[in-house]
Residue, then its C-alpha position, 0 to 999 in steps of 0.5 A: m774222516k772216520r777212522t777205519k783202523e783202531s788207534g795204537a792205544a786201543y790196540r795196546n789196551k786190547k792186547k793187555k786184556k788179551d794177555e791178562f785173559m791168557k794168564s788166567y788159565p794154567k799152562i798145558t802142563s795141567f794135562t798131567a797135573t794131579a793137583g786140585p782145581a786151578f782156581p781158589t774159589a768157585a766164583e772165580a771158576r765160574v767167571a773163567a768158564q763163562d764162555v763155555y758152550w755146547r756144540e753138536e756138530s763137533r762132538p765125538d761119537p758117545v757110547e750112548e745118546p743122552d736124552e737131552e741134546l748135548e753138544f761138544l765142549q769148546f772155548e769161545s773168545d773175542d779173537e783167534t787166541e787159544t787157551s793153554s789148558f783145555l783140561a783146566c776149563f773142564l775142571q771148572l764145570i765141576m765147581k759149579s755151585a748147583p747141578g744142572e736140571g737134568s742130572n740123574e742122581v740115581d745113575a750117578v750112584v750106579e756109575a760110582a758103584a761100578a767104578l769100585s771093585l766091590e769084591v774086596n773088603w775095602p773097595s776104596d783102598k788106594e792100593l787098588f788104584k795104583d796102576r792109574q796115572c790119573l783118577s777120573i771124576a767118576d772114580k773120585r765120586a765113587i771113592l767119596q760116596h763109599g767112604p774112607c778106607q779105615p780098617s782097625t789097624l789105625s783105630n787109635y788114630y782115627v779120632s783126635k782128642q782135644q784138650n777139652g775132651l772133645e773127640l774129632r774124627r779124622k775122615w782124611l786118614c786112611y790105611s791101605p790093608l793091601g799096601k800096609y801104609a797110611y795116607c791122606e785120602t783128601c790129598w791123594l784125590f785133590g792135593d798136590k803130590a809134590k807138596s804132600p808126602w801123605a798123598d803117596k804113603i806113610l809107614p805107620s811105625k812108632k819109629y817114624g813118629i806117625s802121631k806127630k806127622m799127622k798133627t803136622h799134616e793136619t795144619s799144613e797149607s797143602h792139606a788145607e788147600a786139598h780140603k778146600n778142593r774137596l769141598h768144592f768137588i762135593k758141593s758142585p756135582v756134575d751130571l753123569q752125561e756131562l762127566k762122560i762128555i768131559e772125559e771123552n773131550e780129555k781123550k780127544w784133546t790128548l790125542v790131538v796134542e800127541r799128534v802135534i808133538a809127533i809133528i814137531i819132533a818130525a819137523a825138528s829131526m828134519n831141520i824144518g822151521l815150524r813158523g810161516h807167514r800169515e798162518v790160517v787154520g779153521d773152517g777147513v783151511c790149514e795153511g801158512s807154515n811148514f807145521l800147518e802143511l804137515v798137519k794138513l797132510l796128516a789130516q788127509f789120513d787122520g779123521l781127528l785132525k780133519q775134525v780139528i781143522a774143520t773147527p770154526k776160527g776162534k775156537t780151541k785147536y791146539l795148533s797155534p804158535a804159542i802152543q807149539n813153543e810151549l810144547i817144545s819147551l816142555i819136551a826140552e825140559e823133560m829131556r834135560i831132566s832125564l839127561v841131568s839125572d843120568i849125569l848126577k848118577s855118574p861118579y865123575f864128569s868133565i866139561i867141554l866148551d866151544s863157541t861159534v857165531d850163529l847166523g843171527k850174529v849171536d855168540q853161542l857157547s856150546l856146553v857138553v858134559r862127558w860122563v861115565s855110566v854103568r849099565d848091565s855090567q857095561v861101562q859106557v862113555h857119554e858126551t851129552f850136549l846140554g844146550f847153547i848159552a848166548m854170550s855177551s862177553g868174550k872174557a875168560e871170567a865171563i865165560a867161566n861164570l856163564a858155564i858154572e851158572e848154567l851147570q848150577k841151574l841144571g843142579i850140577t855142582l863142580d864137586k865131581l868135575r875132574g876134567q875140562g876140554f877146550d880149543g887152543a884159544s888163549v882166552m880158554s887155555g891161558v895158564y894165568g887168566g884163561v877159563q881153564t885156570i879159573l875153573k881150577n881155582r873154583t874147585t878143590n880137586p885136580v881138574p886137568f885141562v886137555h887141549c883138543s887132540t884133533h885141533n892140536l893135530c891140525l896145528v901140527i900140520k899148519d906148522v909143517v906147511a909154514a916150515t918151507n916156502h915151497t909147501s906154502d906155494f904148493f897149497d896156494c897153487l891148489g887154492q888158485v886152481f880151484t878158484f880159477v876153475g870154479s869161478s866159471s861154470l863153463r870151465w867147471e863143466e868142461l872139466k867134468m866132461n873130460s872124465p867122471g873123476l872126483d870134483l875139486k874140493k875147496l881148501c878148508p882154512t882151519r881144518w888142515s887134516s880135511r885138506h886130504e880130500s882137496v889134495r886127493a881130488i887134484k891128484n885124481r884130476q891132474p891130467d884133466i886140469i893140465r889139458l884144460l889149462t893148456k887149452l885156455s893158455l892157447t887163447n892168451c889167458r895169462t892166468s891159465a898159462g901161469l898155473l900151467s907152468r906150476v902144475r906141470t912141474f915135477e916138484f909139484t907132482i912129487t909134493l902132491v904125492f907126498w902130501e896126499k900120503l901125509l894128509s891121508k894118515a892125519q885124517t885117519i888119526t883125526n877121525m879115530l880120535q873123534a870117537k866118544n868111547l875113547d880115553i885120553g890114553v889112546v892119544p900117545a898110541a895114535l901119535s906113536s903110529f903117526t911118528r912111525f909112519l913119518r920114519n917109514l916115509e923118510g926111509n922110502w924116498d926112492t919109492l916116493i920118486v917112483e910113484a911121483q914119476q908114474q903120476a907124472i906119466y899119467a898126468g902128462a907132466e914133467q918127469s924130472f926136477q927143475l929146482t935150482m940151488a941158490r948161489n953161495l957167495y961165501r966160502y966154507s972153512g978149508q975152501l980155496r979161492g976159486q975152488n968150486l964144491p961139487e953141486p948136488s943133484k936136483k933130486d938131492l937138493f929137493k930132498v935136503q931143502i924140502f922133504l927132510p925139513t918137512l918130516k923133521t918139523c912134523r916130528e918136533q911139533i908132535l912132541l911139543r904140542f902134545e906135551g900136555h897130553n903125555s903129562i896127563v897120561s903119564k900120571f895114570a900110567c899104572l892104569q894102562p893094561k900094558h903097564i900092569l902086565t910089563k912092570s914089576c910089582t914095585d914099579l906098580r906100587t910106586a906109580a899107584n902111590e903117586l896117583v893117590k897123592i894127586y887124587h887123595k880125595d878120590l882114591q885110597p892107598s889100597l889102589a896099589d894092592e888091588l893092581i898087584d892082585l889083578k896082575e897076579d890073578y888075572g894077568s894071563e886072561l888080560r893077555t889072552e883077551d887082548v885088553t889094551s885100554p883102561l875102558q876095556l880093563v874096567n869092562f873086564i872087571f865088571e864082566r867078572d863081577l870084580p868091582l867089590l874086590c877092587p873098588q879103588l881101581v874101578a874109581a881110578l879107571m872111571l876117573f881117567i875115562a871121564i877126562p875128555v879127548t877132543v871137543a868134537s861133540a861141541e863141533r857137532s852141535f855147531s853143525k846142527l846149529k847151522l842146519i837149524k838156524t837158517y835165514l828163515t829162523s835167524k831170530v830163534d832163541y837158544v832155548t828153542i834151539 
């Protein structure tokens, strides 16, 4: 039987040839490249461009119809693969060894002359073309035909005198009368500007040794490569009509790529995956993926995309997945370069790390950098997400090395690192072998570790809940109510039909402060819950009867009212601390506010009882305590046998056994868990505006000198004098404008143009502001990761993400 499908070996050989063919072309970045041809010789260029042909039906409207019938330039291949650079193959036509039969040299000369400004003395001066990002082929041809721009300024250097007396003219050397600088015409037109400074400009001064620079440049590899490209360009002229077609094609495909980039960015902003199944595009068909459907939608209103879709299959369209991925990589790289360049301008920065497991079961490490910038006399705090890093090991050494290597790849060293923020996991915050200790040992500067403030507050609430059995049982009851009602669509619908109140919320197992929404929903729907459980208990439902007996008690109601108040305050502080434009000095102030709230709550016990009774009347629950005191089998000192002490009331019993211990545990845990934050803030106490205004000059000088000892590489002893001068000269203005934080203080200094008068104070303030407060930015990246990496995109690598 004859084989109908090619064998595996044949398929692999075909794929290998296909990959080699694809690699022979440069990437899409050649759209913006300024280097010479993509191939070293004209022979190789002709081989690579042998599949080029002309088509009439897809040619854009020309300025004027040529004499001969020319068709639109496209690529043809054996299968539906596409090349990565259309412009590179355009350049191959320029390198043909002989012009076409229909070339008109007279028209070419006229076109070249029109490209130059003949009103000036030197029309080929490089300065006249400084506003053009990329010179056209006609511009290069005109400049070469006019000759080099060689005024008499560098007349002594235009000729190179050899040892044997032979004089050789330097045709590449030019001088710009307008810009007053020297440059290499060959490298400017055909070289790589990144490799040769002569392609831009060189100042002609004896101080900079221009003679030596010319001799070095003449023998450089970049100049030799540019000269080779120039010879290829001169020996391989192209017909003027072909040049117009090429330039029109460049404009067309540039517009196509711009539309493709816009579609990719729009899809990414909406968390829509690009790829699909069995994508088909060509001959008027465009379907099979979200990306192609968006292209098809735009094509209904855009003639250019409609023309691309109508192109036959197997021809270049720049719509393939390979092009999409390449464009995504280019966009991401440009964004990273822009972000990193801003970070490097900052005097100090801190790193924030956190990890999560994505849908593809890959442990992703989120890397965020907190840094400070000054723009328009305004100091701003930024927390920039630099990407996800796939972790292969969960050990502290591996995590630290991974973060450091990623920063080094981006060009960021640890010299300016002044802070680190993680969660409370032992592998991150360990004192002896954690990531924070490893980073401290890798640097010579102080790098204080900050345990995420919001995470710390959640741990405080967790410890408070675990302090008493009654509170633990209360939250267990809330979870059981949600599970019982939410497990049945009929119960859920019946609960919603009773009244349009809040829907029940599931208790978050980690973020305790977010449980406020769950408690508030139960408080709002308590009457409906009691009615539903009462109705179901009459049907001999034991679960509903058990929950009803707990939800109707006054102990449940007063605990509900109490925790709704406590969690509401905790949620407010958590949301406030998650803002990016805060400094760590805000944390003690926020905790002081929370502590005052707890004291007020403790003093308003009777008011809490009244609110709980009103809630019980509203919900139809019990209005008195049913709590019983455990029997005491032991006698106290001085107590006679058979003598019974007066039994406390159930109200006082609840207060002593549950209410007061809860508040006490909360205050104790705040002091214990935020000890590290208070220690960092106390070192920078002299920078707090309140401290500056209230403390004496002696105290300020002492505190400033202690800070200088710690950061002796960043600060100088003049910091104390600058603080005292600021207090004496601008103390009244600080009070009037209510400057309360270091960030406001440094903006106060910049608004009055005082940085040069107190540089050490500005450096100390920016160092303090750079210290992180929370890891909220890393948590936000996890939220975006969850939206992007769904079931359909579980195999997307972290670079694309």
